[in-house]
N, C-alpha and C positions, 0 to 999 in steps of 0.2 A: 905292552901290548898297543899302546897309542903310537908308537913309534913304526911298529910293524904295518899298521894300517896306514900311515902317512906314505911309507916306503912302497907299499902296496900300491896306494893310489898313484904315487908318481910312476911307477912302472906302467900302470896300466894306461895313464894319460901318455906317456912317451911313446909306448906302442900305436896308440890311436894316432898321434900326430905323424908319426914315422911311417905309417901304413897307408896315410892320405897323401895323394898325388893328384897333381893338375893333368885332366885328359888331354892328351895328346890331339892334335887335330887330325881328322881321318880325311884320307883322299877318297873323294867321290868315286864310287865304281864307275858313274856314267863317263868320266875320263878315260878310263881303261877301255870301257865299251867303244868308245869313238875311235881310239887309237886302234884298235882291233879290226875296224872296217875301213880305217882311214877316211874318218869325218871330220874335216876341218871346220864345217860350220859349227856341229853339234860341240866340238872341242873348243872353240872360241867363246864358246857361253862361259866357259871357265878362266878365261884370261883376264887378267887385271887390266886397266885401262892402258896401262904400257907394259910391254913384255920385252925381257932380254931374249933375244932369240938367236940361235946358233945353228943354222941348218948347212952343213958343209962348209961353203966358202961364205955364206951370207952370214954376218954377225953385226948386229947392232940393237938397239932397243927401239922398238916398233909400236905404233898403235895397235889397239886391240883388231882394227879393219885389216890393217896392213900384215899383220902376223897373220892373220886368218888366210890371207890371199897366198903369202908365201908357203905356208903349210899346205894350202889346196895344192899349188902348183907341185910342190914334192910328192903329193900324194898321187897326183895324176900320172907322173913320171914313175912312180916306185908304188906299185899297188901293194897293199899290207897282204902276206899270206899267213903269218902269224905273229902273234905279239906276246910276249912273256915277261912277267914281273919276277925280276931277279932278287930284288932287295929294296926295303922300304924302311925309313927310320925318321927321326925328328925331335923335336922337342915343343915345348909350349908356343902354340901359335905359328909354327912352320913344321913342314914335311916335306920330305924328298923321296923319289922312286927313281930306282935304276931299272930299266928294261932293256930286253932285245926285240927289234922288230925285224922279221925276215920278210923280204919282199917275193913276189913272184918271179922276178928275173933272178934270183938266187944270192942278191946282196943281203948282206946282214948290217942293221945299225944298232949302235948303242943309244937309248934314249934316256935322258935324265929330265925330272921334273922337279921344279921347286916351288912348293905351294905354301903360300902365307894367308893366313885370315886377315880379310879386309872388310870392314863394315858388317862383321858376323858371317862373313861367307868366305869359304876356302877358294882361293883364287890363284891361277898359275901366274908366277912373276917370272920365271925363267925356264926355257925350255931348250934343251939341246940335241940335237940328232946327228950323231957322229958315225963315220964308217969304222966297221970293226976291223 
């Protein structure tokens, strides 16, 4: 009887430990809201102090302010018509999203975000905008 209690206790503890998982960082909805309307200023609030930014032929690591200006120029030339989340995933402390951005000119872009927790806040560390 004592062995059964020990085995039962071990099983319960194992189930409890295996069902515990570290929460995955969530992407703030305001990032998607800013992309839907092409608002670089609002989006820049979620940039890390330096951002790896790839927009068509521009690829580099930029300061938060430089990345905002480059993104603003892109949005000025490519007004957002529709922005759709296709997939998101991640692990502890990091999250990514893959989206489609349709513009009023009829072009479609694939948008990728990599968001990592920095100082307790989810910040964009990498962003890519590529033609479909």
